[in-house]
C-alpha beads as a LAMMPS data file, in Angstrom:
LAMMPS data file: protein, C-alpha beads

313 atoms
312 bonds

1 atom types
1 bond types

-500.0 500.0 xlo xhi
-500.0 500.0 ylo yhi
-500.0 500.0 zlo zhi

Masses

1 110.0

Atoms # bond

1 1 1 -174.649 392.102 -259.604
2 1 1 -178.794 390.979 -257.932
3 1 1 -177.667 386.894 -258.272
4 1 1 -175.385 388.196 -256.038
5 1 1 -176.238 390.666 -253.888
6 1 1 -178.276 388.029 -253.152
7 1 1 -176.404 384.984 -252.398
8 1 1 -174.003 387.519 -250.051
9 1 1 -177.369 388.616 -247.770
10 1 1 -177.649 384.466 -247.461
11 1 1 -174.114 382.920 -246.456
12 1 1 -173.878 386.456 -243.702
13 1 1 -177.434 385.539 -242.443
14 1 1 -176.381 382.129 -242.082
15 1 1 -172.810 382.262 -240.564
16 1 1 -174.176 385.611 -238.189
17 1 1 -176.532 383.016 -236.747
18 1 1 -174.187 379.807 -236.798
19 1 1 -171.732 381.589 -233.745
20 1 1 -172.692 381.425 -230.556
21 1 1 -174.865 383.412 -228.533
22 1 1 -178.078 384.836 -228.968
23 1 1 -179.250 388.423 -229.142
24 1 1 -181.181 387.570 -225.582
25 1 1 -178.501 386.104 -223.546
26 1 1 -177.125 389.571 -223.075
27 1 1 -180.203 390.539 -221.542
28 1 1 -181.599 387.384 -219.674
29 1 1 -178.581 385.478 -218.358
30 1 1 -176.553 388.256 -216.150
31 1 1 -180.188 388.836 -214.419
32 1 1 -181.092 386.372 -212.021
33 1 1 -184.781 387.001 -212.360
34 1 1 -185.424 386.980 -215.824
35 1 1 -187.803 383.646 -216.255
36 1 1 -187.569 380.824 -219.113
37 1 1 -190.903 382.709 -220.058
38 1 1 -189.184 385.908 -220.361
39 1 1 -186.479 384.655 -222.088
40 1 1 -188.981 382.904 -225.034
41 1 1 -191.183 386.009 -224.761
42 1 1 -188.051 387.752 -226.050
43 1 1 -187.549 384.960 -228.522
44 1 1 -190.970 385.403 -229.981
45 1 1 -190.071 389.226 -230.002
46 1 1 -187.840 388.897 -231.673
47 1 1 -188.785 386.289 -234.202
48 1 1 -185.705 383.852 -232.775
49 1 1 -188.614 381.194 -232.292
50 1 1 -188.868 380.489 -236.368
51 1 1 -186.817 378.796 -238.354
52 1 1 -183.868 380.797 -240.059
53 1 1 -185.218 380.316 -243.731
54 1 1 -188.458 381.834 -242.301
55 1 1 -186.223 384.258 -240.637
56 1 1 -184.345 385.424 -243.283
57 1 1 -187.908 385.870 -245.694
58 1 1 -189.175 388.311 -242.810
59 1 1 -186.142 390.599 -243.241
60 1 1 -185.501 390.197 -247.165
61 1 1 -189.156 391.367 -246.991
62 1 1 -189.229 394.423 -244.897
63 1 1 -186.057 394.533 -247.713
64 1 1 -188.028 395.385 -249.884
65 1 1 -189.329 397.858 -248.903
66 1 1 -185.692 399.555 -247.580
67 1 1 -187.142 398.859 -243.528
68 1 1 -183.459 396.839 -242.440
69 1 1 -185.667 396.598 -238.974
70 1 1 -185.632 397.956 -235.508
71 1 1 -182.240 397.440 -233.400
72 1 1 -182.172 394.725 -230.490
73 1 1 -180.024 397.563 -228.636
74 1 1 -182.189 399.028 -225.181
75 1 1 -182.903 401.875 -228.407
76 1 1 -184.868 400.115 -230.392
77 1 1 -184.275 402.562 -233.216
78 1 1 -184.528 402.062 -236.971
79 1 1 -181.179 400.254 -238.348
80 1 1 -181.195 403.017 -241.142
81 1 1 -180.874 405.795 -239.221
82 1 1 -177.765 404.062 -237.489
83 1 1 -176.365 403.756 -239.850
84 1 1 -177.004 406.964 -242.046
85 1 1 -175.740 407.983 -238.877
86 1 1 -171.998 407.188 -239.521
87 1 1 -172.034 405.990 -243.254
88 1 1 -170.381 409.547 -243.980
89 1 1 -167.122 409.342 -242.304
90 1 1 -166.278 406.034 -243.148
91 1 1 -166.912 406.259 -246.860
92 1 1 -164.740 409.989 -246.211
93 1 1 -162.193 407.474 -245.148
94 1 1 -162.143 405.194 -247.678
95 1 1 -162.303 407.476 -250.185
96 1 1 -159.729 409.764 -249.267
97 1 1 -157.982 406.370 -248.339
98 1 1 -158.581 405.331 -252.175
99 1 1 -157.357 409.126 -253.684
100 1 1 -154.359 409.010 -251.733
101 1 1 -153.003 405.535 -252.545
102 1 1 -153.460 406.798 -256.162
103 1 1 -152.299 409.301 -255.989
104 1 1 -149.260 408.032 -254.779
105 1 1 -148.979 404.320 -254.979
106 1 1 -149.457 404.758 -259.529
107 1 1 -146.195 406.921 -259.827
108 1 1 -144.089 405.002 -257.098
109 1 1 -144.885 401.985 -259.452
110 1 1 -144.871 403.838 -262.840
111 1 1 -140.622 404.905 -261.328
112 1 1 -139.492 401.916 -260.359
113 1 1 -140.157 400.766 -263.771
114 1 1 -138.748 403.328 -265.695
115 1 1 -135.786 403.291 -262.901
116 1 1 -135.003 399.361 -263.260
117 1 1 -132.891 398.652 -260.141
118 1 1 -131.962 402.202 -259.485
119 1 1 -131.463 403.185 -255.687
120 1 1 -135.501 404.711 -255.887
121 1 1 -136.556 400.812 -257.285
122 1 1 -134.535 399.601 -254.096
123 1 1 -136.065 401.994 -251.568
124 1 1 -139.610 401.496 -252.711
125 1 1 -138.947 397.480 -252.710
126 1 1 -137.987 397.936 -249.224
127 1 1 -141.288 400.272 -248.579
128 1 1 -143.091 397.746 -250.614
129 1 1 -141.815 394.669 -248.095
130 1 1 -142.468 396.703 -245.066
131 1 1 -146.148 397.449 -245.673
132 1 1 -146.811 394.264 -246.044
133 1 1 -145.291 393.070 -243.135
134 1 1 -146.355 395.508 -240.155
135 1 1 -149.770 394.678 -238.719
136 1 1 -151.633 398.310 -239.091
137 1 1 -153.070 398.407 -234.975
138 1 1 -149.547 397.334 -234.691
139 1 1 -148.992 400.010 -236.907
140 1 1 -151.250 402.284 -235.589
141 1 1 -151.032 401.935 -231.678
142 1 1 -146.984 403.139 -232.417
143 1 1 -148.636 406.311 -235.008
144 1 1 -150.448 407.124 -232.001
145 1 1 -147.761 407.295 -229.239
146 1 1 -144.943 409.327 -231.458
147 1 1 -147.340 412.107 -233.026
148 1 1 -150.084 411.921 -230.441
149 1 1 -148.854 412.178 -227.377
150 1 1 -144.580 412.619 -226.832
151 1 1 -144.783 415.165 -230.378
152 1 1 -148.697 416.027 -229.676
153 1 1 -149.485 417.334 -233.482
154 1 1 -152.213 415.232 -233.989
155 1 1 -155.317 413.828 -231.831
156 1 1 -155.541 410.032 -231.198
157 1 1 -159.667 409.658 -230.927
158 1 1 -162.757 411.130 -232.321
159 1 1 -163.301 412.953 -235.267
160 1 1 -163.582 416.108 -234.144
161 1 1 -162.637 417.445 -231.016
162 1 1 -165.308 418.777 -227.832
163 1 1 -164.862 422.441 -228.780
164 1 1 -165.275 422.028 -232.944
165 1 1 -168.487 423.677 -232.498
166 1 1 -167.399 426.969 -231.164
167 1 1 -164.087 426.875 -233.616
168 1 1 -163.882 429.507 -236.954
169 1 1 -165.378 427.673 -240.148
170 1 1 -161.541 427.328 -240.833
171 1 1 -159.933 426.453 -237.283
172 1 1 -162.998 423.634 -237.899
173 1 1 -161.732 422.499 -240.833
174 1 1 -157.967 422.183 -240.033
175 1 1 -158.906 419.606 -236.753
176 1 1 -161.354 418.247 -238.967
177 1 1 -158.010 417.188 -241.362
178 1 1 -156.009 416.496 -238.026
179 1 1 -158.143 413.933 -236.966
180 1 1 -158.005 412.359 -240.577
181 1 1 -154.265 412.266 -240.993
182 1 1 -153.636 408.728 -239.191
183 1 1 -157.081 406.879 -240.223
184 1 1 -156.061 407.516 -243.441
185 1 1 -152.811 407.094 -243.695
186 1 1 -153.419 403.950 -242.325
187 1 1 -155.918 402.594 -244.106
188 1 1 -154.136 403.452 -247.350
189 1 1 -150.943 401.786 -246.043
190 1 1 -151.071 398.116 -247.421
191 1 1 -152.706 399.467 -250.509
192 1 1 -149.790 402.001 -251.512
193 1 1 -148.140 398.971 -251.085
194 1 1 -149.534 396.209 -253.263
195 1 1 -150.417 398.539 -255.797
196 1 1 -147.069 400.726 -256.394
197 1 1 -145.572 396.547 -256.605
198 1 1 -148.638 395.318 -259.394
199 1 1 -147.763 398.745 -260.869
200 1 1 -144.338 398.251 -261.242
201 1 1 -144.365 394.926 -262.959
202 1 1 -147.605 395.508 -265.114
203 1 1 -144.946 399.027 -266.405
204 1 1 -141.467 396.140 -267.365
205 1 1 -144.166 394.394 -268.752
206 1 1 -145.605 396.766 -271.188
207 1 1 -142.428 399.002 -272.022
208 1 1 -141.039 395.764 -273.132
209 1 1 -143.377 395.105 -276.270
210 1 1 -143.037 395.605 -279.795
211 1 1 -145.147 399.057 -280.162
212 1 1 -143.228 401.113 -276.933
213 1 1 -140.095 399.837 -279.209
214 1 1 -141.352 401.165 -282.396
215 1 1 -142.893 404.171 -280.488
216 1 1 -139.353 405.076 -279.641
217 1 1 -137.945 404.690 -282.899
218 1 1 -140.587 406.982 -284.308
219 1 1 -138.921 409.457 -282.208
220 1 1 -140.924 410.527 -279.376
221 1 1 -139.984 411.459 -275.913
222 1 1 -139.595 409.398 -273.819
223 1 1 -142.414 411.207 -270.977
224 1 1 -144.581 410.896 -273.896
225 1 1 -144.189 407.259 -274.838
226 1 1 -143.884 406.053 -270.523
227 1 1 -146.879 408.320 -269.600
228 1 1 -149.580 407.880 -273.284
229 1 1 -148.726 404.433 -274.251
230 1 1 -147.130 402.327 -271.269
231 1 1 -149.247 403.691 -269.094
232 1 1 -153.183 403.134 -270.289
233 1 1 -152.000 400.158 -271.071
234 1 1 -150.314 399.271 -267.797
235 1 1 -153.277 401.033 -266.251
236 1 1 -155.343 397.529 -267.273
237 1 1 -154.456 395.359 -264.010
238 1 1 -154.193 397.959 -261.487
239 1 1 -158.455 399.109 -262.341
240 1 1 -158.727 395.389 -261.232
241 1 1 -157.324 395.560 -258.155
242 1 1 -158.309 398.663 -257.132
243 1 1 -162.160 397.433 -257.071
244 1 1 -161.109 394.431 -255.050
245 1 1 -159.295 396.438 -252.643
246 1 1 -162.868 397.950 -251.931
247 1 1 -163.706 394.854 -249.086
248 1 1 -160.473 395.282 -248.075
249 1 1 -160.513 399.140 -246.735
250 1 1 -164.683 399.103 -245.648
251 1 1 -163.330 395.517 -243.886
252 1 1 -160.513 397.753 -242.082
253 1 1 -162.756 399.942 -240.923
254 1 1 -163.005 397.511 -237.974
255 1 1 -160.221 397.568 -237.325
256 1 1 -159.100 401.864 -237.411
257 1 1 -162.268 402.727 -236.552
258 1 1 -162.531 400.979 -232.798
259 1 1 -158.621 402.301 -232.109
260 1 1 -159.518 405.404 -232.945
261 1 1 -163.262 405.503 -231.410
262 1 1 -164.911 406.837 -234.921
263 1 1 -168.215 406.639 -234.863
264 1 1 -167.985 405.257 -238.325
265 1 1 -169.596 402.196 -239.325
266 1 1 -167.131 400.024 -238.513
267 1 1 -167.016 400.735 -235.064
268 1 1 -170.285 400.276 -235.946
269 1 1 -170.760 396.985 -236.650
270 1 1 -168.011 396.055 -234.192
271 1 1 -170.338 396.675 -231.483
272 1 1 -173.428 395.414 -232.925
273 1 1 -171.182 391.965 -233.896
274 1 1 -170.317 391.867 -230.108
275 1 1 -173.714 392.037 -228.677
276 1 1 -175.492 390.245 -231.016
277 1 1 -177.619 392.847 -232.894
278 1 1 -178.526 391.135 -235.592
279 1 1 -180.120 393.768 -237.554
280 1 1 -177.843 396.557 -236.718
281 1 1 -175.158 393.432 -238.216
282 1 1 -176.697 392.135 -241.054
283 1 1 -177.504 395.728 -242.073
284 1 1 -173.936 397.210 -242.446
285 1 1 -173.081 393.954 -244.539
286 1 1 -175.877 395.056 -247.209
287 1 1 -174.190 398.430 -247.399
288 1 1 -170.624 397.327 -247.279
289 1 1 -172.086 394.583 -249.904
290 1 1 -173.761 397.676 -252.164
291 1 1 -170.554 399.914 -251.612
292 1 1 -168.047 397.205 -252.698
293 1 1 -170.365 396.457 -255.619
294 1 1 -170.798 399.475 -256.837
295 1 1 -167.261 399.802 -256.406
296 1 1 -166.564 396.971 -258.528
297 1 1 -168.959 398.626 -261.244
298 1 1 -166.536 401.403 -261.617
299 1 1 -163.648 399.631 -261.929
300 1 1 -164.982 397.688 -264.487
301 1 1 -166.695 400.954 -267.013
302 1 1 -163.398 402.677 -265.993
303 1 1 -161.266 400.426 -268.084
304 1 1 -163.213 401.601 -271.175
305 1 1 -161.572 404.692 -270.236
306 1 1 -157.926 403.944 -270.333
307 1 1 -158.663 401.539 -273.052
308 1 1 -160.199 402.111 -276.179
309 1 1 -160.343 399.256 -277.640
310 1 1 -162.709 398.325 -274.972
311 1 1 -165.120 401.134 -274.851
312 1 1 -165.164 400.645 -279.085
313 1 1 -165.788 397.352 -279.234

Bonds

1 1 1 2
2 1 2 3
3 1 3 4
4 1 4 5
5 1 5 6
6 1 6 7
7 1 7 8
8 1 8 9
9 1 9 10
10 1 10 11
11 1 11 12
12 1 12 13
13 1 13 14
14 1 14 15
15 1 15 16
16 1 16 17
17 1 17 18
18 1 18 19
19 1 19 20
20 1 20 21
21 1 21 22
22 1 22 23
23 1 23 24
24 1 24 25
25 1 25 26
26 1 26 27
27 1 27 28
28 1 28 29
29 1 29 30
30 1 30 31
31 1 31 32
32 1 32 33
33 1 33 34
34 1 34 35
35 1 35 36
36 1 36 37
37 1 37 38
38 1 38 39
39 1 39 40
40 1 40 41
41 1 41 42
42 1 42 43
43 1 43 44
44 1 44 45
45 1 45 46
46 1 46 47
47 1 47 48
48 1 48 49
49 1 49 50
50 1 50 51
51 1 51 52
52 1 52 53
53 1 53 54
54 1 54 55
55 1 55 56
56 1 56 57
57 1 57 58
58 1 58 59
59 1 59 60
60 1 60 61
61 1 61 62
62 1 62 63
63 1 63 64
64 1 64 65
65 1 65 66
66 1 66 67
67 1 67 68
68 1 68 69
69 1 69 70
70 1 70 71
71 1 71 72
72 1 72 73
73 1 73 74
74 1 74 75
75 1 75 76
76 1 76 77
77 1 77 78
78 1 78 79
79 1 79 80
80 1 80 81
81 1 81 82
82 1 82 83
83 1 83 84
84 1 84 85
85 1 85 86
86 1 86 87
87 1 87 88
88 1 88 89
89 1 89 90
90 1 90 91
91 1 91 92
92 1 92 93
93 1 93 94
94 1 94 95
95 1 95 96
96 1 96 97
97 1 97 98
98 1 98 99
99 1 99 100
100 1 100 101
101 1 101 102
102 1 102 103
103 1 103 104
104 1 104 105
105 1 105 106
106 1 106 107
107 1 107 108
108 1 108 109
109 1 109 110
110 1 110 111
111 1 111 112
112 1 112 113
113 1 113 114
114 1 114 115
115 1 115 116
116 1 116 117
117 1 117 118
118 1 118 119
119 1 119 120
120 1 120 121
121 1 121 122
122 1 122 123
123 1 123 124
124 1 124 125
125 1 125 126
126 1 126 127
127 1 127 128
128 1 128 129
129 1 129 130
130 1 130 131
131 1 131 132
132 1 132 133
133 1 133 134
134 1 134 135
135 1 135 136
136 1 136 137
137 1 137 138
138 1 138 139
139 1 139 140
140 1 140 141
141 1 141 142
142 1 142 143
143 1 143 144
144 1 144 145
145 1 145 146
146 1 146 147
147 1 147 148
148 1 148 149
149 1 149 150
150 1 150 151
151 1 151 152
152 1 152 153
153 1 153 154
154 1 154 155
155 1 155 156
156 1 156 157
157 1 157 158
158 1 158 159
159 1 159 160
160 1 160 161
161 1 161 162
162 1 162 163
163 1 163 164
164 1 164 165
165 1 165 166
166 1 166 167
167 1 167 168
168 1 168 169
169 1 169 170
170 1 170 171
171 1 171 172
172 1 172 173
173 1 173 174
174 1 174 175
175 1 175 176
176 1 176 177
177 1 177 178
178 1 178 179
179 1 179 180
180 1 180 181
181 1 181 182
182 1 182 183
183 1 183 184
184 1 184 185
185 1 185 186
186 1 186 187
187 1 187 188
188 1 188 189
189 1 189 190
190 1 190 191
191 1 191 192
192 1 192 193
193 1 193 194
194 1 194 195
195 1 195 196
196 1 196 197
197 1 197 198
198 1 198 199
199 1 199 200
200 1 200 201
201 1 201 202
202 1 202 203
203 1 203 204
204 1 204 205
205 1 205 206
206 1 206 207
207 1 207 208
208 1 208 209
209 1 209 210
210 1 210 211
211 1 211 212
212 1 212 213
213 1 213 214
214 1 214 215
215 1 215 216
216 1 216 217
217 1 217 218
218 1 218 219
219 1 219 220
220 1 220 221
221 1 221 222
222 1 222 223
223 1 223 224
224 1 224 225
225 1 225 226
226 1 226 227
227 1 227 228
228 1 228 229
229 1 229 230
230 1 230 231
231 1 231 232
232 1 232 233
233 1 233 234
234 1 234 235
235 1 235 236
236 1 236 237
237 1 237 238
238 1 238 239
239 1 239 240
240 1 240 241
241 1 241 242
242 1 242 243
243 1 243 244
244 1 244 245
245 1 245 246
246 1 246 247
247 1 247 248
248 1 248 249
249 1 249 250
250 1 250 251
251 1 251 252
252 1 252 253
253 1 253 254
254 1 254 255
255 1 255 256
256 1 256 257
257 1 257 258
258 1 258 259
259 1 259 260
260 1 260 261
261 1 261 262
262 1 262 263
263 1 263 264
264 1 264 265
265 1 265 266
266 1 266 267
267 1 267 268
268 1 268 269
269 1 269 270
270 1 270 271
271 1 271 272
272 1 272 273
273 1 273 274
274 1 274 275
275 1 275 276
276 1 276 277
277 1 277 278
278 1 278 279
279 1 279 280
280 1 280 281
281 1 281 282
282 1 282 283
283 1 283 284
284 1 284 285
285 1 285 286
286 1 286 287
287 1 287 288
288 1 288 289
289 1 289 290
290 1 290 291
291 1 291 292
292 1 292 293
293 1 293 294
294 1 294 295
295 1 295 296
296 1 296 297
297 1 297 298
298 1 298 299
299 1 299 300
300 1 300 301
301 1 301 302
302 1 302 303
303 1 303 304
304 1 304 305
305 1 305 306
306 1 306 307
307 1 307 308
308 1 308 309
309 1 309 310
310 1 310 311
311 1 311 312
312 1 312 313
């Protein structure tokens, strides 16, 4: 994980600096009174006048002391403070999305495999192809118009209402849930479609194996055969897909947090990219990379939970 994390930071650092524009452009280009000397002083203050490798080494040196640097924005706040303010809501949305994907996609995939070519299988196939085809941002706008504007059932922006602080605890909890419904559903929508199809394919392959035929010949009930013997073996490739889907969920946060005006890491990342705030961009990418690697590690450890052979080995 450590060499991989270092490689991720190097690639991200280089790509960010290859993008056109500079953090000082936003502060100087629109002000005709700013001289070339003033712009050079800004470049020196942000260490942007140094070679790229020196800038990277300076950033890594601060990172070794858990210092992500200070933002280039006018408030010059520490990057870690900005991220700590935003990361809880992003983690909550992503965890809820992952739970929703697991609870819905796995049963759909299992039932589709057990009832192959049935009406249920065909309906879920339509759902899967729709999930792959529909752009998330377009679906978000449609759901906002339907449930937020026309029906007025759900809020369409933010994470809490303006009078949230004055609500009783239960009402505040319900208000938070209403704000989370659309973002969590949209974050999980694509994953639901893909994972259910992977689960169906794996189950079809497993239930055709000889040991499943043997289990049925021994007189075991169909429920035991499917959910005890077949499901655990079919879960191994799905666990890999779940681990690989974590970067997509974190990356998708940029889209739906911007659409719904949710003050999370995705919105912070988007604003930092638009303003060329290098420390914030690198800080968000670094934290996102850590979360992704931890997710992949959890997926690797989950193999042993699903398959006793791996645990014994």
